[in-house]
N, C-alpha and C positions, 0 to 999 in steps of 0.2 A: 164431050166438057162441060162442067157447067158455068155458065155466064157470070161472070162477076156485077154484081149489083153496083159496088160501091162505086165507081166514079158516077155514074146516073144517081143513084143518091143526093152525095156531094154536091153536084152541078145544079140538083134542083134546089136544095135547102138554102145554097149561096144564091139564088136567082131569087126566090120565092122573100127569104129573110136576112140579108145580108147583116153578118155585124158588123158595129161601128170600130173604127181601126182600134179607136184609145182603149178601149172596154177590151176588144179582143188582146191587144197587148196587155192586157194587167191577167185577163184569163192564162195567155199562154207563160206568162212571168210566173202567176203561181203555181201550174200542175205541170208546168216543164221544165222553167231552169231555178227555179228556188228549189226542187228537188236533186240539183246537182251541182251546187253550190252560190247556186244564187245571183254569180255575174254571168254577164253575157255579152259578146262584141258585138258590134251594130252589124258585121257582115252576117255574122249568121241569123239574129234576129229579123236582118232582110229578109236569108231562103224560107226560113222558119213561115214568115208571112206571107211569103209570096204566091201560095198554091190554092190562099183565100181573096186573092185581087187587091190585094194590099199593098200600092207600088211603093218605090224607095220615099219621095216624097211626101205622102202621107206618113208612110212607118215615120221619118227624122220628127213631120211636124208632131203625131203622137208622143213619142217620147221626150220632144222639149215640152210639150205643155205635162205631163205627169210628172220631168222634173220639176217645172215649176210651184205644183203643185203637191209636194213632196213626198209622191209614191216610190220616183225613181232619183239616182243619185249619179250624175254622166265623171265616167273618167277618160283622161287622154293618154294615150302614148304614142305617142311622136301621131303619125296623121291618125291613125286610128281612134275610134272610143267605144266603151265599154259601160255598163247596164248594169246597175245593183240598186238591192234597198239598201236606204238607209238606216240605219238605228233607229229612228222615232218612227217609222215604218211598220218593221219585221211584227213587233206583238200585232199589231191592225193585220198584215196576210195573217198571223200564226191562225188566227182566231175566226177569219174566215175561212179558212183551212177545214180547221174542227166542225166547221157547222157544213160544211157541201159532205165531205167522208166518215162522217163519226156516223153510225148507225143510231138512230132516232131511238132512245132508251131514258130519256130525261124525262125523271117521277117528281111529281109534286110530293114535299112534307108539309102542305097546307098553309104556308105563310107567304107575305107578301113583301117584296122589297118597294119602299114606298121613300120618293126622289121629293122632300117639300121646300118650298121656296114661299119666303115669310118676309117681313119687316122691309122690304122693299130692299134688299141688302145688293139684288142682282137686277143691272138696269136692262132698261129693254134691247138693247145690243146684241150682252148675255143673255138673255132670258131667248129672241129666238134663236138664236144659233143654239143653246141648251135642247127645247124644245125638236129641233131639228135634227140633231144629235142624237137626241130621247128617241123619238117616233124610229131613226133609222138604224139604232138596238132593239127596237122591238117594243117598247114602252109602250102602253095606253095612259092617254093624260086625261086621266079622271075626273080632273074639277081643277080650277082656277090655280096654280100654283104648286098642283099635284099632280105628279107620274107616279104609275106603278107597275109592276112586273111578278109573275108570279115565282120565278126562276132564272132570276137575275146570274149575269156572270161579275162577280165583285170584284173582279182583275181588270173588267173592261167597263166597265163603272169608273171605277178608279182611274182610268186614263183619258175616260170621256171627261170629266171633272176638272183633269189638271189639264186637259186639253186647252177648255174651254175658258178655263182659270176662272172656275165658280167653286173648286174644291173646300174654302172657308165661307162661303154666304151660302151655304144650303145645310139644312138640314136629311140624312140616309138612315134611315132603320126598317128594323122587319116585324110586320105585324102578322097578328094571329086571331083568330074568333075567341070571343071570352066564352067558354063554355057553359056559362051559370049566365048568360045575358041572353034574352030572345030577338036573332039579327037573323037578314037573310045571310047563308053561307056563303063565303069569300067566292066558292068556288064563282057566283051568279057574275060576277065581276067583269069575269070574261067576256061573257052574251053584253054587258055595255059597254066595256070597254071593245074591244075589237071585233070590227067586223071583217069575216075571215071568205065572203063569196069570191073577194080578186084574188085572194090567193091559191083558193080552193082550186078555178076556174085554170088559172096559170100552171098549176100541176095537171090538171086534168088537159090539158093542151100538149103537155112536157108526154107525157105519154101517150094520145092519139098521134102525136106525130114520131115520137120513139122507138113505138111497139115495137112499125112494121121491121125496121131495123135490126133488133135485138131478133125478129125470124128469120131474114137473111144473109145476119152473122151466122148465124148459127146452123143454115145452109152451107155459107159458103164465104170463108172468112175474106177480109180483104186483099185486095193483089199486089198491091207493095207496103212496106213498109210506111212512106209519105199517104199514103192513102188512109192507114190504122190513123197514125196520125191527128189527121186532117178531121175524122171523125171524133176520136177522143177526146181535140177540142172544140168543134162544135159541140157534143155533148155535155161536156163540163160548164161551158160557155150558156147555154139553155139553159142549164140545171140552176148554176149559179143566176141565172137573171132572176130566175124564179124565187129561188133564196131568199135573195136579199127583203125579199118583201113578207118575209115567212116571220112570224113575231117569237118564233120557237118555244112555243109554251108545252109544257107538261105532257106527257102521253095521255094523264087522266083528265087535262081539260079540251081535248080535241073533242070535235066530235066524230062521230063512226058513221062510217069508216071514213078513214082518212084519208084522199087522194095521196100527199106525202110520202104516207108508207111505202106507198107502191110506185111514185114516182123514184124514193131509193132508192127501192130491191130492181127498178130497170135500169135506173143511171150505175144502178154497180155490176149487173148480170152485163152492160155494153160495156164497161171501161175492164173489166174478166177478159172480153173477149177480144181489145185491143192495145193495151198498154202494152204489152210484151214487143209487138211489133212496132209499133209507135214508138219504145225507147230506143228500138235500134235507130229510127231516121233522126231520134234526138242528139244523138250517141254522133252519129255521120255527121252531123249539123255542128254539132259543138265542135269535135276535133279537129274542124279544117281548116279552124284559125285559133284552137288552142289544142294541141296533142296532149294535153295534161288535165283536162275538162274529166271531174272525176264523175265514175257512176251513181246512178241513183242513190239516197243515203238510204238508211234503214226504212228510217221513218216512213219514209215515200211507200213500201211495202206492205202496214199497217194499214193503207188507207181501206175505205169501204169495210173494215172489219177484217183486212186480209185478203192479201192478193197472191200469196204463195197456198 
């Protein structure tokens, strides 16, 4: 009989790099709860977090803080509580999901989206918040009052400017090179605007940690649905952590070879090996408190280019 390597791998991962509980709740919500209607009873969430070493008290503290920050909303039914995504957070969740599960096929049309702050319309507090949010969205601060990205998500930028409250205080435009003028190519702005070494190192570390797991899972799948769920969750949690720092540049502007492409294929392979058994655990857990908890929506099966 082949040995089940999953418990040892899980124990080693959790001992060497235990995920922070609040961040882990976000991962589980996005990966496992949103596809099943986006609502979970606290008891089910406690059960889902238990194999990661997150106790009842720590989980309650985490969801309370996430609710304060606007990521989760709480509802009460007698003595029971459930959690879901407020409308204001759904767009950001959806965009984060696209970053994680969508193949790396973003192409460059030769232009840049520029965000220009001029004339003192943006005060110091707004400027600091705007800078922070633009950097999180992958923009480069090209110069004072000037940020840019070669493949901006217009919907995400509009939501960002509305949230910061500066939508009527900035200039947003799309710039292309003038062919008749001798200048440096716009592609050179990537080297000037981003240091991709830390992101590249993060992807390489992800590959180093998870490549042996792919080999082991091909030889022997997880022994239980719960083990499959824990592995799937740790996979997405680790991959998401690197992706948060990836500026999401077009394929043509990335260095070759780009380890993000290999990391994506590795994440996809392990997800394919674990998602079905993990779904069994998720459904069984959700339906212990809610017999009407829905199966995963069709969009779930489009992840990573198609799970079926």
